[in-house]
C-alpha positions, 0 to 999 in steps of 0.5 A: 298692219301698222300702229299709229302714234295714238292707241289704235291699230290699222288693219289693211288688206293685201293691197294696202286698203284699210279694212278696220281701225281698232281702238284698244286703250279706251277707258271703258272698252276696245272697239272698231270705229272704222269698219270698211267695205273694199270700196272704202265705205265705213259702216260703223256709226259714231257714238251719239250724245245720248248713247256715248257707250255705242263706241263701234263694233264692241263686245260687252256684258252686264253682271248682277253687280257690275256693268261692262256695257253702259259707261255711266250711272246716268245711262242706267235706270234708277232702279238698277244702278250697277257699278261701271266696269272697265275693260283694260288691255294688258297686252296686244300682239299683232299676228305673224303673216303665217297666223293671219291678218289680225291680233291677239289681245289680253284684257282684264275686266275690272270692277274698281281694282278687282279683276272680274274676268280675264279675256283672251280675244283673237280678231282676224280678217280675210279677203273674199271677192267684194268683202272682208270677213272678220272673225272675233273669238273671245274666251272669258275666264271668271277670275274671282273666287265666287260665282259671277252671274251674267244678266241680259241688260240693266233695262228690264221688264216691269223695273226688274233688272235683266229681265228683258231681251238684252242687247249685250254681247257683240254688237254694232250701231250702223251709220244712218246715211247707209242704213236708214232704209235698210232691209234686214235679212232674213225677213221678219227676224226679230229680237230674241231669235237665235239665228246663225246670221242676220244681215243689214242691206243698205245703199248710199248714192247708188252704192250698195252695202251689206253687213252680216253678223253671224255666230258659230253654229254650236252657239245659241246667242240671242239676237237684238235688232233695231232699225231706223224709223222715219217717224222716230228721230231717236231710232237707230240701226243696231244688231248684236248677238249675246250669250245672255240676251234671253233669260235665265241669267248665266252663272260662271263658277270660279275659274269657269269660262265663256267662249264665243266665236262670231263672224262679221262680213262687210261687203259691197253689193 
């Protein structure tokens, strides 16, 4: 692992090949912008002008009074304008070789200067034939003296905030050139399912690539998934697994915690 002069971490495999580039000092949230197959294909899309909060592989939630996913009031519906929260890194420590290839990050989730959550985030990667398998573990603690209600999203049904199938959680937007004609597996899977895993399989210039997002088998995170559509120029390939992606809303008592363990596999196929 090497640290650049800019606030990113480069994670490399045992041969020195770049596996991922993690940005940890963004004003709003940390994210992977580079997430590579062993052959060097980057699967993560850059944020487009209409969705600048689609940073990369990222983790965010929305609460009833603060939004840690969207990053401006203009990105929220007029009938659900919540305060915009920020995830601020308080420490980041690379792991020792004995602990694995990755890092431990401490993050304060803030509404203004008030800390809403304290998060412990552990991210590691291991090599398998033709693939990198990332493990993303997060534990959020309610740092306030009151209950925190986590909702599915700000975009709800019939104008009601948080009533739709949400897109918050661990998610990423996939690069168009690789995934514009991608197959999604298992076939027929739709938003609202609670799968153990979901995969996008695409190709570019004869090179195949597969990205799989999975969760710990004890979790019941709900899926949000979209695909590129040739008839819709604004469409995009996106997938996320979130702990509150379906109603009802989830409430954390003071000192309560929310755990999540996810797996992201980026493979050449």
